[in-house]
C-alpha positions in Angstrom: 43.8 -12.8 48.5 46.2 -15.0 46.7 45.8 -18.8 46.5 48.8 -21.1 46.1 46.9 -23.4 43.8 43.5 -23.3 41.6 42.4 -26.1 43.2 42.2 -24.1 46.8 40.9 -21.1 45.5 38.1 -23.0 43.7 37.3 -25.1 47.0 37.6 -22.0 49.0 34.9 -19.7 46.7 32.7 -23.1 47.3 33.2 -23.2 50.8 32.6 -19.1 51.2 29.1 -19.9 49.8 27.9 -20.9 53.1 26.1 -18.8 55.5 28.7 -16.9 58.0 31.7 -18.4 56.3 33.7 -15.4 54.7 37.1 -16.4 52.6 39.6 -16.6 55.3 37.7 -18.9 57.7 36.7 -21.4 54.1 40.7 -21.2 53.3 41.2 -22.3 57.4 38.7 -25.0 56.7 40.4 -26.2 53.1 43.8 -26.1 54.6 42.6 -28.3 57.5 41.1 -31.1 55.1 44.4 -31.4 52.9 46.0 -32.4 56.8 43.4 -34.9 57.4 43.6 -38.6 55.9 41.9 -38.9 52.7 39.4 -41.1 54.2 37.8 -38.1 56.1 37.5 -35.6 53.1 35.8 -38.5 51.0 33.7 -39.5 54.0 32.6 -35.9 54.1 31.8 -35.8 50.1 30.1 -38.7 50.3 28.0 -37.8 52.9 27.0 -34.6 51.5 26.3 -36.3 48.4 23.6 -38.5 50.6 22.3 -35.6 51.8 21.4 -34.0 48.7 20.5 -37.5 47.0 18.4 -39.0 49.7 16.9 -36.5 51.8 13.2 -36.5 52.1 10.2 -34.3 53.1 7.4 -35.2 55.4 4.9 -35.4 53.0 2.4 -34.6 56.2 4.0 -32.3 58.3 6.9 -31.3 55.6 9.8 -31.5 58.4 13.2 -33.0 57.1 13.2 -36.8 56.8 14.7 -40.1 55.5 11.2 -40.9 54.5 8.0 -39.4 53.0 6.2 -40.8 55.9 4.8 -38.7 58.8 8.0 -38.4 61.2 5.9 -36.8 64.2 2.3 -38.4 64.0 3.1 -41.5 66.3 1.7 -42.8 69.0 4.1 -41.3 71.5 3.0 -37.9 70.1 -0.2 -35.8 71.4 -2.1 -36.1 67.9 -4.4 -33.5 68.9 -1.6 -30.3 68.8 -0.4 -29.2 65.7 2.5 -26.1 66.5 2.9 -24.5 63.3 6.7 -23.3 62.5 8.3 -21.7 60.0 11.0 -24.1 58.7 12.8 -27.1 60.6 15.4 -25.2 62.9 12.4 -24.1 64.8 10.9 -27.7 65.1 14.8 -28.4 66.7 14.4 -25.6 69.2 10.7 -26.7 70.8 11.8 -29.9 70.9 15.0 -29.3 72.7 12.7 -27.7 75.9 11.2 -30.9 76.8 7.7 -28.9 77.0 6.3 -29.8 73.9 5.2 -33.1 73.1 2.5 -32.9 70.1 2.9 -32.9 66.1 4.3 -30.2 64.1 3.8 -28.4 60.5 6.4 -26.5 58.7 5.4 -23.9 56.7 8.7 -23.0 54.6 8.6 -19.4 54.9 5.8 -16.6 55.7 3.4 -14.5 54.0 5.6 -11.3 52.9 4.0 -9.3 50.0 7.5 -7.1 49.3 9.3 -10.3 48.5 6.3 -11.6 46.2 5.4 -14.6 48.8 1.7 -14.9 49.1 -0.5 -17.9 51.0 0.0 -20.0 48.0 3.7 -19.6 48.2 3.9 -21.7 51.4 2.3 -24.5 53.2 -0.5 -23.4 54.4 -3.6 -25.1 52.5 -1.9 -28.5 53.4 -2.1 -27.2 57.0 -5.9 -26.6 56.6 -6.1 -29.9 55.0 -4.7 -31.9 57.8 -6.7 -30.5 60.6 -10.5 -30.2 58.2 -10.0 -34.2 57.3 -12.4 -36.5 58.3 -9.8 -38.2 60.7 -8.3 -35.5 62.3 -8.1 -35.2 66.0 -6.9 -32.3 65.9 -8.4 -29.6 68.5 -5.4 -27.0 68.8 -3.3 -25.1 66.8 -0.3 -22.9 68.5 0.8 -20.5 65.8 5.3 -20.3 66.7 6.0 -17.6 64.2 8.4 -15.0 64.0 7.4 -11.8 65.9 7.8 -9.4 63.0 5.1 -8.1 60.3 5.6 -10.9 58.0 5.1 -13.5 61.4 1.7 -11.6 62.4 0.4 -11.6 58.7 0.9 -15.4 58.2 -0.8 -15.7 61.6 -3.5 -13.7 60.6 -4.5 -15.5 57.8 -3.8 -19.3 59.3 -6.6 -18.0 62.0 -9.2 -16.6 59.5 -8.7 -19.9 57.0 -9.5 -21.9 60.5 -12.3 -19.8 61.5 -15.3 -22.1 60.4 -13.5 -24.8 62.5 -13.6 -25.9 66.3 -9.8 -26.1 66.4 -8.9 -23.3 69.2 -5.9 -20.9 67.9 -3.3 -20.4 70.1 -0.2 -18.2 69.9 3.3 -18.6 71.9 4.0 -15.8 74.8 6.2 -13.2 74.0 7.7 -11.0 76.1 10.7 -10.0 78.1 13.2 -13.1 78.0 14.6 -14.2 81.6 17.1 -12.0 82.9 16.3 -9.1 80.4 16.0 -5.3 81.5 13.2 -3.2 80.8 15.2 -0.5 79.8 16.5 -2.5 76.8 13.3 -3.9 75.9 11.6 -2.4 72.9 8.1 -0.5 73.3 6.4 -3.3 70.7 7.8 -6.5 73.5 7.4 -4.5 76.6 3.4 -3.8 75.5 3.0 -7.2 74.7 4.6 -8.2 77.6 2.1 -6.2 79.7 -1.2 -6.9 77.6 -0.3 -10.3 78.1 0.6 -10.5 81.9 0.1 -13.7 83.9 -1.0 -14.2 87.4 2.1 -13.9 90.2 2.8 -17.6 92.4 4.7 -16.9 95.2 4.9 -20.4 95.3 
């Protein structure tokens, strides 16, 4: 692809490094920015600089935040439950359901020996410390991890580490999605749906 300017090419190269954006999309974005007032482009660059310079991670639950104080341990939340997820987008997805009002713990990944990621490379130790701390009110851990071999390995490891506590460990239900057809479901998902079946209510 030929560019009318080296500066345009430079900008396209940088923007196309973002996930899901190819060179054509990047070029459209660059040309769009050039048509906008200077203030809009400068505002974008300033907000990105602020993001990199000032963003913090909660020192307890590891959610992206503006401060290092725990962002989920507030009086409005259920302090007896911690939902364990892999990353911040999972927190946002669960919050958006409006069905969960407890605390979170972001692992920052999952155990994957093939990729050289062990328990020490993600935030499992700090989760165990939260549960075992003297002022902990936690009585349930909900494992909301991906339904993969790595996710299951991580769930198994966390469960094993919490075996000597009185905390209940549960996992999110896995099965056929609403509106899904059985014939298109994979065998593992269908098998789990049958194994974790619930009572049907006609009410």
